[in-house]
DOLUMVO-771052 format. One record per residue: x, y, z of N, C-alpha, C in turn; residue in one letter. Coordinates in steps of 0.05 Angstrom, whole numbers, padded with zeros to 5 digits, always signed. Atoms other than C-alpha are relative to their C-alpha. Example, Ala and Ser with C-alpha at 12.3 -4.5 7.8 and 13.67 -1.06 7.14 Angstrom:
residues 2
+00018-00024+00000+00246-00090+00156+00018+00024+00000A -00016-00024-00001+00273-00021+00143-00015+00022+00014S 
***
This chain:
residues 346
-00021+00021+00003+05811+01266+04391-00013-00028-00001M +00013+00027+00001+05765+01206+04405-00013-00004-00027V +00013+00002+00026+05729+01221+04339+00019-00005-00023A -00020+00004+00021+05794+01215+04300+00012-00028+00003I -00011+00027-00003+05812+01141+04288+00030+00001+00002P -00029+00000-00004+05882+01126+04313+00010-00028+00008S -00012+00026-00007+05896+01051+04313+00030+00000-00005P -00030+00001+00002+05970+01033+04320+00008-00001-00029S -00010-00002+00027+06007+01052+04257-00015+00020-00017G +00017-00020+00015+05953+01102+04236-00006+00024+00018E +00005-00021-00020+05962+01156+04289+00004+00028-00011E -00009-00026+00009+05984+01213+04244-00021+00022+00003R +00020-00021-00002+05918+01251+04240-00006+00008+00028A +00004-00007-00029+05906+01247+04315+00024+00014+00012A -00024-00013-00010+05978+01266+04329+00001+00029-00009A -00001-00027+00010+05973+01327+04285-00021+00017+00014E +00020-00015-00015+05908+01348+04319+00009+00007+00028H -00010-00005-00027+05941+01342+04387+00022+00021-00001L -00021-00021+00003+06002+01381+04363-00012+00027-00004R +00012-00026+00005+05957+01436+04337-00013+00011+00025D +00011-00010-00025+05921+01440+04404+00022+00013+00017F -00022-00011-00016+05988+01451+04439+00010+00026-00012L -00009-00025+00013+06010+01503+04388-00020+00023+00004L +00021-00021-00004+05943+01540+04394+00000+00011+00028D -00001-00009-00028+05955+01545+04469+00028+00009+00008H -00025-00013-00005+06024+01575+04463+00024-00018+00006G -00022+00018-00005+06067+01513+04469+00016-00005-00025R -00016+00011+00022+06125+01493+04425-00006-00029-00002E +00008+00028+00003+06105+01427+04395+00006-00009-00029A -00005+00011+00026+06123+01382+04336-00002-00030+00001W -00001+00029+00002+06121+01310+04311+00029-00008-00005L -00028+00009+00004+06188+01274+04317+00002-00021-00021D -00006+00018+00023+06219+01222+04271-00019-00024+00000D +00018+00023+00000+06172+01166+04293-00029+00007+00003V +00028-00009-00002+06109+01208+04300-00009+00008+00028G +00008-00010-00027+06110+01225+04375-00006+00030-00001N +00006-00028-00003+06080+01292+04394+00018+00010+00023V -00019-00010-00020+06136+01329+04431-00006+00029+00007R +00005-00028-00010+06124+01391+04474+00017+00004+00025A -00018-00002-00024+06185+01400+04520-00004+00027+00014P +00002-00024-00016+06183+01451+04576+00013-00005+00027A -00011+00004-00026+06193+01446+04651+00002-00030+00006D -00004+00029-00004+06224+01377+04663-00001-00009+00029D +00005+00010-00027+06207+01375+04736-00019-00024+00000S +00017+00024+00005+06155+01326+04710-00006-00002-00029V +00009+00006+00027+06141+01294+04643-00026-00015+00001L +00026+00013+00003+06069+01278+04628+00000-00013-00028L -00001+00014+00025+06064+01225+04574-00021-00022-00001T +00019+00022+00005+06010+01178+04546+00001-00006-00029S -00002+00009+00027+05997+01143+04481-00023+00009-00018H +00019-00010+00019+05962+01169+04419-00016-00023-00013V +00013+00021+00014+05946+01101+04389-00021-00015+00017D +00020+00017-00013+05887+01056+04405+00001-00027-00014T +00004+00026+00014+05869+00984+04389-00020+00005-00022V +00021-00002+00021+05827+00973+04326-00028-00004+00011P +00028+00005-00007+05752+00972+04329-00016+00026+00000G +00017-00024+00002+05697+01022+04314-00021+00000+00023E +00020-00005-00021+05658+01046+04375-00014+00026-00006V +00013-00025+00007+05605+01098+04357+00006+00022+00020P -00008-00023-00016+05627+01166+04383-00023+00018+00006V +00021-00018-00007+05579+01209+04421+00001+00006+00030G +00003-00008-00028+05565+01246+04486-00029-00004+00008V +00027+00007-00009+05505+01219+04524-00003+00004+00030E +00005-00001-00029+05473+01224+04593-00012-00027+00008T +00012+00025-00009+05451+01165+04636-00030-00003-00007P +00028+00001+00007+05379+01184+04620-00004-00011-00028D +00001+00008+00028+05393+01171+04547+00008-00029-00003E -00011+00027+00004+05431+01106+04556-00012-00021+00018T +00009+00020-00020+05399+01074+04617+00022-00011+00017G -00023+00010-00015+05469+01061+04644+00010+00021+00019D -00014-00019-00017+05503+01093+04703+00026+00008-00012P -00026-00009+00009+05564+01134+04687+00022-00014+00016A -00023+00011-00015+05630+01099+04705+00012+00022+00017P -00009-00021-00018+05658+01136+04764+00016-00012+00023W -00015+00009-00023+05710+01128+04819-00004+00019+00023G +00001-00018-00024+05714+01157+04889-00024-00006+00018G +00021+00005-00020+05668+01161+04948-00026+00013-00006D +00024-00013+00007+05618+01208+04918-00010-00007-00027D +00011+00007+00026+05571+01195+04860+00000+00024-00018A +00001-00023+00018+05570+01237+04797-00029+00011-00001P +00027-00010+00003+05511+01282+04782-00017-00019-00016P +00018+00019+00014+05450+01245+04756+00002+00004-00030A +00000-00005+00029+05458+01279+04688+00029+00000-00010D -00028-00001+00009+05534+01267+04683+00003-00010-00028A -00004+00008+00028+05554+01265+04610+00021-00022-00002A -00018+00022+00005+05588+01203+04584+00009+00002-00029V -00011+00001+00027+05635+01203+04524+00005-00029-00008L -00005+00027+00011+05632+01139+04484+00018+00001-00024R -00017+00001+00024+05683+01119+04432+00026-00015+00006G -00026+00014-00002+05746+01079+04419+00021+00019+00010R -00021-00017-00012+05802+01107+04462-00009+00018+00022G +00009-00018-00021+05758+01146+04509+00012-00007+00027S -00013+00009-00025+05788+01104+04565+00030-00006-00005V -00027+00009+00005+05851+01073+04535+00010+00009-00028D -00006-00018-00023+05883+01121+04530-00003+00029-00009A +00004-00027+00009+05857+01182+04494-00010+00018+00022T +00009-00016-00023+05822+01205+04557+00023+00009+00017G -00024-00009-00015+05886+01204+04599+00019+00018-00016P -00018-00016+00017+05926+01232+04540-00010+00029-00001L +00011-00027+00003+05880+01293+04532+00000+00014+00028C -00001-00012-00026+05876+01304+04607+00029+00010+00006A -00028-00008-00004+05952+01307+04608+00008+00024-00017M -00005-00023+00017+05955+01354+04549-00011+00026+00012A +00012-00024-00013+05908+01403+04584+00016+00008+00025V -00015-00007-00024+05946+01398+04650+00028+00011-00007A -00027-00010+00009+06013+01409+04613-00003+00029-00009A +00004-00027+00009+05985+01472+04580-00004+00019+00024V +00007-00017-00022+05959+01499+04646+00023+00003+00020R -00021-00001-00020+06022+01484+04687+00028+00004-00012T -00026-00004+00012+06079+01489+04637+00020-00022+00002G -00019+00022-00002+06109+01420+04646+00003-00013-00027V -00005+00015+00025+06137+01375+04592-00022-00020-00006S +00021+00018+00009+06090+01332+04551+00009-00015-00025F -00005+00016+00024+06097+01276+04500-00024-00019-00004V +00019+00020+00008+06043+01237+04464+00015-00021-00018G -00016+00020+00015+06076+01172+04441-00018-00018-00017V +00014+00018+00019+06056+01124+04385+00008-00029+00006V -00007+00028+00001+06054+01049+04380-00001-00015+00026G +00000+00014-00026+06041+01031+04453-00015-00027-00001E +00016+00025+00000+05990+00978+04436+00013-00022-00016E -00014+00021+00015+06039+00941+04391+00029-00003+00008T -00028+00004-00005+06114+00951+04394+00013+00022+00017D -00010-00022-00016+06121+01014+04437+00022+00015-00013S -00021-00013+00014+06163+01045+04383+00003+00029+00009R -00002-00028-00009+06146+01115+04408+00015+00003+00026G -00014-00001-00026+06169+01102+04480+00029-00008-00004A -00028+00008+00005+06232+01066+04455+00016+00022-00012R -00014-00022+00012+06250+01125+04412+00004+00022+00020H -00002-00022-00019+06236+01174+04468+00023-00004+00020L -00021+00004-00020+06283+01142+04519+00028+00001-00013V -00025-00002+00014+06338+01139+04466+00006+00029-00009D -00003-00027+00013+06327+01212+04444+00001+00023+00020D +00000-00023-00019+06324+01252+04509+00010-00010+00027R -00009+00006-00027+06352+01255+04579-00024-00005+00018E +00021+00006-00019+06312+01232+04639-00011+00026+00012A +00011-00023-00015+06264+01283+04669+00003-00005+00030P -00002+00004-00029+06260+01293+04744-00021-00020+00010D +00022+00018-00008+06195+01253+04748-00017-00006-00025A +00018+00008+00023+06147+01216+04700-00027-00007+00011V +00027+00010-00004+06072+01210+04702-00009-00011-00027V +00008+00014+00024+06050+01159+04650-00031-00002+00000N +00029-00001+00001+05978+01162+04625-00013-00026-00009G +00017+00023+00005+05934+01100+04630-00023+00002+00019E +00023-00002-00018+05865+01092+04661+00005-00014+00026P -00002+00010-00027+05867+01083+04736-00025+00006+00016S +00020-00013-00016+05805+01121+04757+00012+00025+00012G -00011-00026-00008+05812+01193+04779+00011-00001+00029W -00008+00000-00028+05822+01173+04852+00020-00022+00006D -00019+00022-00004+05875+01118+04841+00025+00006-00016A -00026-00003+00013+05948+01115+04822+00011-00029-00003V -00012+00026+00005+05981+01054+04790+00030+00002+00004T -00028+00000-00007+06050+01039+04818+00015-00024-00011L -00013+00024+00009+06064+00970+04789-00012-00012-00025G +00008+00016+00024+06062+00933+04723+00019-00024-00002Y -00018+00022+00006+06088+00865+04705+00015+00005-00026R -00015-00002+00024+06141+00858+04652-00011-00019-00022G +00011+00014+00023+06134+00823+04585+00023-00014-00015F -00019+00016+00016+06171+00768+04547-00015-00015-00021L +00013+00015+00022+06152+00740+04479+00020-00018-00013A -00017+00019+00014+06179+00680+04442-00016-00015-00021G +00012+00017+00021+06166+00635+04382+00012-00027+00001T -00009+00029-00001+06170+00559+04388-00003-00011-00028Y +00001+00013+00026+06186+00520+04325+00010-00029+00002R -00008+00028+00000+06191+00445+04314-00008-00012-00027V +00004+00013+00026+06195+00400+04253+00006-00030+00004E -00005+00029+00000+06188+00324+04246-00004-00011-00029T +00004+00012+00026+06191+00277+04187-00030-00006-00005E +00028+00007+00007+06125+00267+04151-00003-00031+00001A +00006+00029-00001+06093+00198+04160-00029-00005+00002G +00029+00007-00002+06027+00162+04162-00010+00006+00028H +00012-00008-00026+05981+00185+04218-00004-00024+00018S +00003+00024-00017+05977+00113+04243+00026-00006+00016S -00025+00006-00014+06050+00115+04266-00001+00011+00029R +00003-00008-00028+06059+00120+04342+00018+00023+00008P -00018-00021-00007+06116+00171+04341-00015+00027-00001E +00013-00026+00001+06094+00242+04359+00009+00016-00023P -00008-00018+00021+06093+00291+04302+00004+00028+00012N -00007-00027-00010+06110+00365+04307-00023+00013+00016A +00023-00012-00014+06040+00385+04328-00003-00012+00028I +00001+00012-00026+06040+00335+04385+00023+00010+00018Q -00023-00010-00015+06109+00359+04407-00008+00029+00011H +00008-00027-00008+06082+00431+04408-00021+00000+00022A +00021+00002-00021+06020+00412+04448+00011-00010+00026M -00011+00011-00025+06059+00371+04498+00018+00021+00014G -00017-00021-00011+06111+00426+04507-00016+00021+00014W +00015-00022-00013+06059+00479+04521-00015-00009+00025W +00013+00010-00024+06021+00435+04570+00020+00000+00024N -00020+00001-00022+06086+00426+04610+00007+00028+00009R -00006-00028-00007+06101+00501+04607-00022+00012+00018V +00022-00011-00016+06032+00519+04633+00001-00012+00028E -00002+00013-00026+06040+00469+04690+00022+00012+00017S -00023-00010-00015+06108+00498+04708-00006+00028+00012A +00006-00027-00009+06078+00568+04717-00028+00002+00013F +00026-00001-00012+06012+00549+04748+00001+00013+00028E +00000-00014-00026+05994+00594+04807-00029+00005+00009S +00026-00006-00012+05937+00614+04852-00012+00025-00014A +00013-00022+00014+05885+00660+04820+00002+00026+00015D +00000-00025-00016+05890+00710+04877+00028+00012+00003D -00027-00011-00002+05965+00722+04867+00010+00005-00028A -00008-00004+00028+05966+00742+04793+00023+00019-00003V -00021-00019+00004+06010+00803+04800+00027-00011+00008F -00025+00011-00009+06063+00763+04837+00008-00025-00015E -00005+00025+00014+06061+00705+04787+00007+00005-00029S -00005+00000+00029+06085+00690+04716-00026-00010-00013V +00022+00009+00017+06027+00686+04667+00010-00009-00027T -00009+00011+00026+06040+00642+04606-00025-00002-00018A +00023-00001+00018+05995+00651+04545+00009-00005-00029K -00005+00003+00029+05997+00623+04474-00018+00021-00015P +00016-00020+00014+05974+00677+04424-00003-00007-00029V +00004+00008+00027+05982+00642+04357+00012-00028-00004D -00009+00028+00005+05989+00569+04334-00004-00006-00030V +00002+00008+00028+06004+00543+04264+00013-00027-00003R -00013+00026+00003+06019+00472+04242-00013-00016-00023G +00010+00017+00021+06012+00419+04189+00023-00011-00017G -00020+00011+00019+06047+00383+04132+00012+00023-00016V -00014-00021+00015+06100+00427+04099-00008-00001-00030A +00007-00002+00028+06090+00450+04027+00013-00022-00017D -00013+00021+00017+06140+00398+04001-00009-00028+00008D +00011+00026-00008+06103+00342+04037+00019-00018+00015G -00020+00017-00012+06166+00316+04070+00002+00003+00030L -00002-00004-00029+06156+00342+04141-00026+00012+00011S +00022-00013-00015+06106+00364+04193+00012+00023+00017V -00011-00023-00014+06117+00433+04222-00020+00011+00020E +00017-00013-00019+06089+00470+04282+00014+00025+00011A -00011-00025-00010+06099+00542+04305-00020+00011+00020T +00018-00011-00020+06071+00574+04368+00013+00026+00011M -00008-00025-00012+06077+00647+04389-00011+00002+00028D +00008+00001-00029+06076+00654+04465+00010+00025+00013V -00007-00024-00016+06078+00710+04516+00000-00007+00029Q -00002+00004-00029+06097+00713+04589+00000+00027+00013F +00000-00025-00016+06082+00768+04640+00019-00005+00024R -00022+00003-00019+06140+00778+04688-00006+00016+00026I +00005-00016-00024+06126+00797+04761+00025+00012+00011P -00024-00011-00013+06173+00841+04801+00014-00021+00017P -00016+00020-00014+06229+00800+04831+00007-00024-00017G -00006+00022+00018+06232+00752+04772+00015+00010-00024T -00016-00008+00023+06284+00757+04717-00009-00014-00025A +00008+00013+00025+06269+00743+04644+00016-00025-00005A -00016+00023+00004+06327+00695+04643-00010-00025+00015D +00012+00023-00015+06293+00652+04696-00023-00012-00016E +00023+00011+00015+06231+00646+04652+00011-00014-00025I -00011+00014+00023+06272+00630+04590+00011-00027+00007R -00011+00025-00009+06309+00576+04628-00021-00021+00006G +00021+00019-00007+06246+00544+04655-00015-00009-00025A +00015+00007+00024+06211+00546+04587+00017-00019-00017V -00017+00017+00016+06271+00516+04550+00005-00027+00014E -00003+00025-00015+06277+00463+04605-00022-00020-00006G +00022+00018+00007+06210+00435+04582+00001-00010-00028E -00002+00009+00027+06233+00423+04511+00008-00029-00002L -00010+00027+00008+06237+00352+04484+00005-00001-00030D -00005-00004+00028+06241+00377+04412-00005+00029-00007A +00005-00027+00008+06244+00443+04376+00017+00020+00015G -00015-00023-00012+06272+00511+04395-00019+00023+00005T +00015-00025-00005+06248+00578+04422+00017+00023-00007V -00014-00025+00006+06269+00644+04392-00013+00023+00016D +00010-00020-00019+06262+00702+04441+00003+00028-00010W -00002-00029+00005+06247+00776+04432+00011+00013+00026A -00011-00014-00024+06277+00828+04479-00022+00003+00021D +00019-00001-00022+06244+00828+04547-00005+00029+00009A +00007-00026-00013+06209+00888+04580-00001-00006+00030I +00000+00007-00029+06224+00889+04655-00025+00010+00015P +00022-00009-00017+06171+00895+04709+00008+00026+00014P -00004-00025-00015+06163+00960+04749-00018+00000+00024V +00015-00004-00024+06141+00973+04820+00011+00024+00015L -00009-00025-00012+06148+01045+04845-00009+00003+00029D +00007-00004-00028+06146+01068+04917-00023+00019+00003S +00022-00019-00006+06082+01100+04943+00010+00024+00016P -00011-00021-00016+06128+01143+04986+00017+00020-00016R -00015-00019+00016+06162+01178+04928-00014+00027-00001S +00013-00026+00003+06149+01251+04913-00024-00001-00018G +00023+00003+00019+06103+01231+04856-00024-00012+00015V +00022+00013-00015+06062+01184+04900-00012+00019+00020G +00010-00019-00020+06056+01237+04955-00017+00021-00014R +00015-00021+00014+06034+01290+04905-00027-00009-00009A +00026+00011+00008+05979+01245+04878-00019-00003+00024F +00018+00002-00024+05953+01230+04948-00011+00027+00008R +00009-00027-00007+05949+01304+04962-00021+00009-00020V +00019-00010+00021+05915+01320+04895-00027-00014+00001G +00025+00015-00001+05863+01265+04902-00016+00008+00025I +00014-00008-00024+05846+01284+04974-00011+00028-00003R +00010-00027+00003+05839+01357+04955-00026+00000-00017E +00024+00001+00016+05785+01335+04905-00021-00018+00013R +00021+00016-00014+05747+01294+04957+00002-00030-00002G -00003+00029+00003+05774+01225+04941+00017-00013+00022G -00017+00016-00017+05807+01170+04982+00020-00014-00018S -00019+00011+00019+05871+01153+04945+00002-00031+00001P -00004+00028+00002+05877+01081+04921+00026-00005-00016R -00025+00007+00013+05943+01048+04901-00004-00026-00015L +00006+00023+00017+05940+00998+04844+00025-00014-00010L -00021+00015+00015+05984+00943+04814-00015-00015-00022K +00013+00011+00023+05965+00920+04744+00015-00024-00011K -00012+00025+00009+05977+00852+04714+00012+00001-00029T -00010-00003+00027+05993+00878+04644+00027+00014+00000G -00025-00015+00005+06051+00919+04616-00007+00025-00014T +00005-00026+00013+06055+00992+04594+00027+00013-00006A -00025-00014+00007+06105+01042+04567+00016+00008+00025D -00015-00008-00024+06123+01061+04639+00021-00021+00006V -00021+00020-00004+06161+00995+04642+00026+00008-00015N -00023-00008+00016+06207+01021+04587+00013+00025+00012L -00011-00025-00013+06215+01089+04621+00015-00008+00025F -00013+00008-00025+06232+01055+04687+00026-00014-00005A -00024+00014+00006+06284+01012+04653+00022+00018-00010G -00020-00019+00011+06319+01073+04622+00006+00024+00017A -00003-00025-00015+06309+01131+04670-00002-00006+00030W +00000+00003-00029+06326+01133+04744-00013+00024+00013D +00015-00022-00012+06271+01178+04770-00027-00011+00009C +00026+00010-00010+06205+01170+04808-00021+00001-00022P +00021+00002+00021+06145+01149+04766-00026-00009+00013M +00026+00011-00007+06071+01134+04771-00016+00001-00025A +00018+00000+00023+06015+01119+04722-00028+00008+00010T +00025-00012-00009+05949+01156+04725-00017+00008-00024Y +00018-00010+00020+05888+01174+04684-00028-00006+00006G +00028+00005-00004+05813+01179+04684-00009-00025-00015P +00012+00022+00014+05771+01119+04665+00003-00027+00015G +00001+00027-00012+05754+01048+04686+00015-00019-00018D -00016+00017+00017+05808+01001+04660-00014-00026-00008S +00016+00023+00008+05756+00945+04657-00012+00005-00028A +00011-00007+00027+05732+00982+04594+00021+00003-00021L -00021+00000+00021+05800+00980+04559-00008-00019-00022D +00003+00017+00024+05790+00954+04488-00029-00010-00003H +00027+00012+00000+05716+00940+04503-00018+00012-00022A +00018-00011+00020+05659+00949+04453-00017+00022+00010P +00016-00021-00011+05624+00996+04501+00019+00020+00015D -00019-00018-00013+05686+01038+04519-00012+00028+00004E +00013-00026-00006+05663+01102+04553+00013+00013+00025R -00012-00015-00022+05686+01156+04601-00019+00022+00010L +00017-00022-00012+05645+01200+04649+00016+00026-00001A -00015-00025+00003+05665+01271+04632+00006+00015+00026L -00008-00012-00026+05661+01296+04704+00025-00013+00012P -00025+00013-00009+05715+01244+04719+00024+00010-00015E -00021-00012+00016+05757+01271+04662+00008+00027+00012Y -00005-00026-00011+05751+01341+04691+00015-00002+00027D -00013+00003-00027+05770+01318+04761+00028-00011-00003R -00028+00010+00004+05831+01280+04735+00018+00023-00009A -00017-00023+00008+05856+01344+04701+00007+00016+00025I -00005-00015-00024+05849+01380+04768+00021-00013+00017A -00020+00015-00015+05889+01325+04803+00027+00003-00013V -00026-00002+00014+05943+01328+04750+00012+00028+00004L -00010-00028-00005+05948+01404+04758+00013+00002+00028E -00011+00000-00027+05959+01395+04833+00027-00015+00001T -00025+00016+00000+06012+01341+04821+00022+00016-00013V -00020-00015+00015+06049+01384+04770+00010+00024+00016C -00007-00023-00017+06047+01446+04815+00018-00009+00023D -00015+00011-00023+06072+01404+04873+00029-00007-00008D -00027+00009+00008+06130+01373+04834+00017+00023-00011L -00016-00023+00009+06150+01440+04804+00011+00015+00025Q 
***
């Protein structure tokens, strides 16, 4: 799977390979209308992760630390064998490693499985899934957490586009033009959401992701456009952020996309308890994580009223990295943990 390129929008070949693996192991499986790999079965738990990766070519190969000079990434209290094999390649961590671990665990335990598309862009696969099926009894979403850790919280997501236009004029004039309005507005927005570095998960993060500006093609105005994103912590509503952002306007408007809500699941749910048992049985000390980004589990939590957690092998610090890699003993151990979780929830 790692050797099959699958950037968002180009997942078909990887999805077909995953579907064929499931068929070859006796599961009913198909690609749905948006390209998700569907393999329904025992809905006591749904294992789901994403097929797509971010763009970027990372040479694919299996190596040992002796060959690379690098230690294998590994979680837990015990070290991997000195010759632990490492798989390098785009998606080995985010999230083809978790995806394949879940596919294997689903085959071995008989639970439901879906590989979704588009997570790295518009989450079209997850959006289609929640519209197209009933809620399972529990969800385990696949993202790298390390084999001995479970992610229970993600911040939400809000995106908007700021637009402003002013009359064209000589640059010697004192009145601010559209570009100055955009710069001033964003400086005020950043100040409004400024927070301590050690409280990122509990804070709103404001980030500009694209800026365009200059004299319009007709020469009669100056225009500026800025695409911006906000991460929403639990306990904060998207409407609060919209209100605060629009309160800093002195010119222009903001057009908003639909918000994705934050999620924070209880460690005392049946899913959380099953993971603690599974990790301890494999010699680990369970860790509970909260991540500052956003994942498909946010959409599942907004649509389905059931316990959830996010789990998968790999070091999330290597997400999207040019040296993305996964220690294969960690992959094996994550599969074993997932099997225990599925057996427990069944």
